[in-house]
N, C-alpha and C positions, 0 to 999 in steps of 0.2 A: 849410601855414601853420606858421611857427615858434612853438613854445610861448613863446619869449621875444621875441615880436615888439615889444612895447612897452618892456619892461625887460630889458636884456641882462644876461648873467652878469657881464661886467666892471663894469657899472654897480652891480650888487648888491654886488660885492666891493670897489669903490673906497672910498677913505677919505673922499671928499668928503661923502657922506651914508651914514649907516648903513643896513643892509638893513632894519632895523625901521622906519625912517622911510619907506622906499619901499614897504614891504609893503602898506599900505592901497591905494595907487594901483595897485600890481601886481595885487592881488586884484580891484579894481574893473575894471581893464582886461580881465582874464581873464573876469570875469562878463559884461561887455559883449560880448565876442567870442562867448562861448557862447550868450548870448541871441540875438545876431544869427544864428548858425548854426541855432539852434532855430527861429527865425522863418522863415528861408529854407527849412528842411526842411518845416515845416508848410505853407508855400505850395506847395512842390513836390508834397507828398502830396495836398493839396486839388486841385491842378491835374489830377493823374492820376485821382483819385477821381471828379471831376466828369465826366471823359471816359470813365469805365467801364473804364479800363485796369487 
């Protein structure tokens, strides 16, 4: 998964919106992705734990 999946470098560097205006959305998207990954990992670990693997 690309680190810049939701906000690409060209978007951050473009003159249409400043990087500071996009930063809150960028951080929010990163947090959502990390939370999703953490949730998926917890489910996987729980799955294997319950099966005694």
